[in-house]
Structures are given as structure tokens and as C-alpha cells.
VOKE-461401 format. One line per field, with one value per residue: z, x, y of N, C-alpha, C in turn; residue number from 1. Coordinates in pm, whole numbers. Each point is the difference from the previous one (the first is absolute). Layout:
BEGIN
n.Z = c(Z_...);
n.X = c(X_...);
n.Y = c(Y_...);
ca.Z = c(Z_...);
ca.X = c(X_...);
ca.Y = c(Y_...);
c.Z = c(Z_...);
c.X = c(X_...);
c.Y = c(Y_...);
n = c(NUM_...);
This chain:
BEGIN
n.Z = c(13030_25_83_76_56_-125_-31_108_-25_-123_89_-95_103_63_106_108_-15_32_-113_-33_-85_-45_94_104_2_109_-18_50_33_-117_22_111_34_46_126_-2_-123_-6_-124_-15_-94_-83_-26_0_-119_93_-81_59_108_-94_-1_126_-31_-42_-109_50_53_-34_-91_-5_4_-88_-64_23_-44_-90_-12_85_-78_-112_56_46_-118_-30_102_-75_127_-19_-118_-105_-107_-68_-107_-82_-77_-42_-100_-97_15_11_-99_-79_25_43_-128_121_21_105_107_66_62_86_67_127_-3_101_-61_-63_49_-45_-108_-4_-78);
n.X = c(8633_-127_99_-102_9_11_-94_-66_25_-30_-83_-74_-53_-14_68_-68_131_-21_36_128_18_98_-65_-25_-126_2_-128_-33_-106_-49_-57_61_10_115_26_45_26_87_32_25_86_7_122_15_-55_-90_-87_15_-59_-91_75_-9_129_59_-18_-119_-17_128_-59_-92_91_66_-114_-27_124_-40_-115_58_104_-72_-63_115_56_-118_66_-12_-32_-130_56_-20_-67_25_-37_-32_-58_-66_-5_-85_-38_131_-30_74_41_121_14_47_70_-81_61_-116_68_-85_-8_36_-75_-81_26_-114_-42_-113_-4_-133_-59);
n.Y = c(16436_-3_-39_36_-122_-45_89_-40_-127_41_53_-56_-64_116_-37_-24_-8_-128_-61_-5_-100_-74_-71_80_38_72_25_118_-70_40_-119_41_-128_50_37_-125_40_-98_29_-128_43_-104_39_-131_14_-26_-55_-117_-51_4_109_-38_-17_-109_71_36_-118_11_76_-95_-95_72_19_-129_-3_89_-65_-87_22_-13_-103_-46_28_-58_-57_-106_22_14_-4_-78_34_-111_69_-100_89_-106_86_19_-127_1_82_-77_125_-35_-34_16_-110_3_41_-1_94_-53_113_11_-110_-22_-113_-19_-115_54_-75_-17_88);
ca.Z = c(104_65_136_98_100_-67_-15_133_30_-85_36_-95_77_137_110_133_24_135_-11_-138_-33_-143_-36_40_43_92_1_72_-84_-12_54_109_67_141_25_-76_-117_-88_-106_-30_-134_-64_-111_-119_-16_13_-3_123_60_-103_-83_74_-47_49_-41_68_136_97_32_99_127_39_51_134_91_23_58_142_12_-49_101_119_-33_-4_137_34_108_56_-103_-129_-92_-135_-93_-143_-77_-125_-95_11_107_130_15_-54_-94_-79_-38_33_131_110_134_86_143_67_145_71_58_31_-107_27_-44_-130_-116_-105_45);
ca.X = c(-90_-66_-28_12_103_130_33_39_132_99_9_-74_-112_51_-65_56_71_25_123_38_132_7_-95_-138_-40_-114_-48_-125_-119_-63_-136_26_-109_39_95_120_-37_117_3_134_-2_128_26_-24_-144_-71_-138_-72_50_-6_119_119_47_133_100_-13_-51_96_-34_-107_66_75_-98_-43_112_7_-123_12_78_-84_-104_62_37_-125_-50_-95_59_-98_-50_-43_-58_55_-102_22_-119_36_-110_-112_-94_65_18_127_-31_120_55_142_6_28_-41_-43_29_-103_14_-22_-133_-40_-86_-84_58_-55_83_-78_-119);
ca.Y = c(-44_114_-45_108_-25_4_143_48_-60_66_141_81_53_15_-72_24_-125_-50_-79_-32_-50_-31_-104_28_135_8_138_22_-5_132_-12_-95_-71_-4_109_-36_-81_4_-101_-50_-57_-30_92_-80_-18_-128_49_-33_-124_-103_10_-43_-130_-39_100_129_-14_54_138_-5_-33_120_96_-43_25_145_54_37_124_110_20_60_138_78_13_-106_-78_-93_-89_53_-98_0_-50_10_-33_-68_-3_94_-36_26_144_50_108_27_-131_-11_-62_92_-42_108_-6_80_0_125_-7_-137_-51_-116_-127_-37_32_63_73);
c.Z = c(72_142_98_97_-62_-17_134_35_-80_33_-95_65_144_101_130_44_149_4_-149_-1_-148_-46_24_33_93_5_65_-100_-4_48_117_63_149_21_-66_-112_-104_-102_-25_-134_-42_-113_-134_-10_11_15_130_63_-101_-92_70_-45_52_-34_81_146_106_39_102_137_52_58_142_101_40_71_149_23_-42_102_125_-25_-5_138_43_101_53_-103_-124_-82_-136_-91_-143_-71_-134_-89_35_116_139_23_-49_-108_-86_-32_12_142_107_129_80_142_65_150_60_64_36_-103_50_-52_-139_-115_-112_61_3);
c.X = c(-54_-42_27_114_140_46_40_138_111_18_-73_-123_49_-79_67_63_15_130_29_139_-1_-105_-147_-20_-119_-41_-138_-116_-66_-145_5_-126_27_97_137_-46_110_-13_145_-8_139_21_-14_-150_-39_-146_-76_66_-2_121_128_37_141_107_-8_-44_96_-33_-113_58_75_-95_-41_113_6_-122_14_78_-83_-108_56_38_-122_-63_-98_64_-93_-61_-46_-55_68_-103_51_-127_44_-123_-115_-93_58_24_133_-32_119_64_153_2_35_-59_-33_47_-99_19_-28_-137_-26_-101_-85_71_-47_88_-78_-121_-120);
c.Y = c(124_-39_114_-24_-8_144_60_-52_66_148_93_64_10_-83_41_-132_-30_-79_-21_-59_-38_-101_35_147_-16_147_6_3_138_-1_-99_-58_-17_115_-23_-92_19_-112_-39_-72_-44_101_-71_-26_-147_41_-24_-122_-114_0_-40_-141_-27_105_129_-10_53_144_5_-33_122_106_-37_8_147_57_30_130_120_33_66_145_92_12_-106_-95_-108_-94_74_-115_17_-66_13_-45_-59_-11_93_-31_24_148_53_103_40_-135_-5_-57_103_-54_125_-29_96_-7_137_9_-147_-46_-116_-125_-40_46_70_69_-90);
n = c(1_2_3_4_5_6_7_8_9_10_11_12_13_14_15_16_17_18_19_20_21_22_23_24_25_26_27_28_29_30_31_32_33_34_35_36_37_38_39_40_41_42_43_44_45_46_47_48_49_50_51_52_53_54_55_56_57_58_59_60_61_62_63_64_65_66_67_68_69_70_71_72_73_74_75_76_77_78_79_80_81_82_83_84_85_86_87_88_89_90_91_92_93_94_95_96_97_98_99_100_101_102_103_104_105_106_107_108_109_110_111_112_113);
């Protein structure tokens, strides 16, 4: 498999880690869209939200349990946004399920440009 995020999770490609355990990796985005922009990925490959099923949905729940800790550790005290793009039309550029934690700036209420 030639998945960029699988290679990052395996340590084959370096990243600036924000959090890591045996199930997930959180790392700083290399092209940040906000002062704080962290990606959270499962270490197990799931292509997108469309690939979440009864067998692997526990990892998504686990990620959402960890996101508040990751955000707090990054200094996000006044709020943050969590986004997951699913598919080409939504802007998903890496076919590995991931969640963007964005913060460090006051954001508009709008969700799209």
C-alpha cells in the first residue's frame, strides 16, 4: 500500500507529532490553515468516513475521546473546529481517514467558502 499517512504512522516519513499512542497519531499539518492545525489519524488504514463500519468504528470513537486532550495540549482554550473531508468533492487529498483540529484564531460561523 502506498498511503502517505500509513507511512507517517509507521515512522517511515517524519512528522511533528502532537500526540501518539498504539492506536492513533496526531501530527501538525505541513500546510496549516490556522495557527493550530493538527491532523489525527488512526494507525489502521481506513480510506475515508465511507470506510467506517461496525468492525472499525471504535477507533473513530476513540479519536473523538482523545481530541479534547490533543486540543488542550496544543493550547486551544477558547474553542476549536474538527473537520473530516470525505471524497474528492469535499477536498480529501489523502485517502486515509483523518480529522483536522483547527484553532488558535476566531473563525467565522460559515463552513464552506
